[in-house]
VEXZANU-723764 format. One line per 3 residues: their letters; for each residue x negated, y negated, z of C-alpha. Coordinates in Angstrom, 1 decimal, padded with zeros to 4 digits. Example, Ala and Ser with C-alpha at 12.3 -4.5 7.8 and 13.67 -1.06 7.14 Angstrom:
REM residues 2
AS) -012.3/004.5/007.8  -013.7/001.1/007.1
***
This chain:
REM residues 137
XXX) 202.6/041.9/018.4  202.7/039.6/021.4  205.8/037.7/020.2
XXX) 209.0/039.6/020.7  211.5/037.3/018.8  211.5/034.9/015.9
XXX) 214.3/032.5/014.7  215.2/035.4/012.4  215.2/038.2/014.9
XXX) 212.7/040.8/016.1  209.7/041.0/013.8  208.7/044.2/011.9
XXX) 205.2/042.9/011.2  202.8/040.2/012.2  199.9/039.0/010.2
XXX) 197.4/036.5/011.7  196.3/034.0/009.1  194.0/032.1/011.5
XXX) 193.8/031.6/015.2  197.1/030.1/016.2  198.8/030.7/012.8
XXX) 200.8/034.0/012.5  203.2/035.1/009.8  206.1/037.2/011.1
XXX) 208.3/039.4/008.9  211.8/040.5/009.9  214.3/042.7/008.1
XXX) 216.2/039.5/007.0  213.6/036.8/006.7  210.3/035.6/008.0
XXX) 207.9/032.7/008.5  205.0/031.2/010.2  204.6/030.5/013.9
XXX) 202.1/027.8/014.6  200.5/027.4/018.1  201.6/024.2/019.9
XXX) 198.0/022.8/019.9  197.9/023.1/016.1  201.4/021.6/015.6
XXX) 200.0/018.4/017.0  197.8/018.2/013.8  200.9/018.3/011.6
XXX) 202.2/014.8/010.7  205.5/014.2/012.5  207.5/013.8/009.2
XXX) 206.6/017.4/008.3  207.5/019.1/011.6  210.7/021.0/012.0
XXX) 211.8/020.7/008.4  213.7/024.0/008.2  215.9/023.3/011.2
XXX) 213.9/025.6/013.5  211.7/024.4/016.4  208.7/022.5/015.0
XXX) 206.4/025.4/015.5  208.3/027.6/013.1  208.0/027.3/009.3
XXX) 210.2/029.7/007.2  208.8/031.6/004.3  210.8/030.1/001.4
XXX) 209.9/026.4/001.5  208.6/025.0/004.8  205.6/027.5/004.8
XXX) 204.0/024.9/002.5  203.6/022.6/005.5  201.3/025.1/007.1
XXX) 199.3/025.6/003.9  199.1/021.8/003.3  197.7/021.0/006.7
XXX) 195.7/024.2/007.3  194.6/025.3/003.8  191.6/027.3/005.1
XXX) 194.1/029.8/006.7  195.3/030.7/003.2  192.0/031.4/001.6
XXX) 192.0/034.8/-000.1  195.8/035.1/000.0  196.6/034.6/-003.7
XXX) 197.5/030.9/-003.6  194.2/029.3/-004.7  190.5/029.9/-004.7
XXX) 189.6/027.0/-002.5  191.1/024.7/000.1  191.8/021.9/-002.5
XXX) 193.7/024.2/-004.8  195.7/025.6/-001.9  196.6/022.1/-000.6
XXX) 197.5/021.0/-004.1  199.8/024.0/-004.6  201.4/023.4/-001.2
XXX) 201.8/019.7/-001.9  203.8/020.6/-005.1  206.2/022.8/-003.1
XXX) 206.6/020.0/-000.5  207.2/017.4/-003.2  209.9/019.6/-004.7
XXX) 211.8/020.3/-001.4  210.8/017.6/001.0  209.6/014.6/-001.1
XXX) 210.5/011.8/001.4  208.9/013.6/004.3  205.7/014.2/002.2
XXX) 205.6/010.6/001.2  205.9/009.5/004.9  203.1/011.8/005.9
XXX) 200.9/010.4/003.1  201.6/006.8/004.2  200.7/007.7/007.8
XXX) 197.4/009.4/006.6  196.6/006.3/004.5  197.2/003.9/007.4
XXX) 195.0/006.0/009.7  192.2/005.9/007.1  192.5/002.1/006.7
XXX) 191.7/001.4/010.4  192.2/-001.8/012.2  195.7/-002.6/013.6
XXX) 197.4/-000.4/011.0  195.1/002.5/011.8  195.5/002.1/015.6
XXX) 199.3/002.1/015.1  199.2/005.2/012.9  197.0/007.0/015.4
XXX) 199.3/006.0/018.3  202.4/007.2/016.4  200.5/010.2/015.2
XXX) 200.6/011.5/018.7  204.4/011.3/018.8  207.1/009.8/016.7
XXX) 205.7/008.3/013.5  209.1/007.2/012.2  208.5/003.5/013.0
XXX) 205.7/003.5/010.5  207.7/005.0/007.7  211.2/003.6/008.3
XX) 212.7/002.4/005.0  210.5/004.5/002.8
***
């Protein structure tokens, strides 16, 4: 276990879900640690939702961010049989606990897909603060 501390204390156990995505369990709680390179793939509105640094996602609710963005890491773990099912399940959790942030992330994804000026703006903000694209949602 290379990591010696989590936001919840020293881990008892570590389970690698995929390269750069590890679940840590402690006596009191647990959650996912996501490598900084992978965090860049998470839409800004979905980062740091549980009040921890944006590369930690606790096991009760914000874990769904990790499953939503990286569904392949959850294959064979009892959530769904394919990436689409896993992403759908995670989206349901996010919609229950973080509906505004999920909507903002979807708007950004839609803008990136559209292309043109809106797509360029979404890509620009996708590398940093995307709040200007979703203000008022």
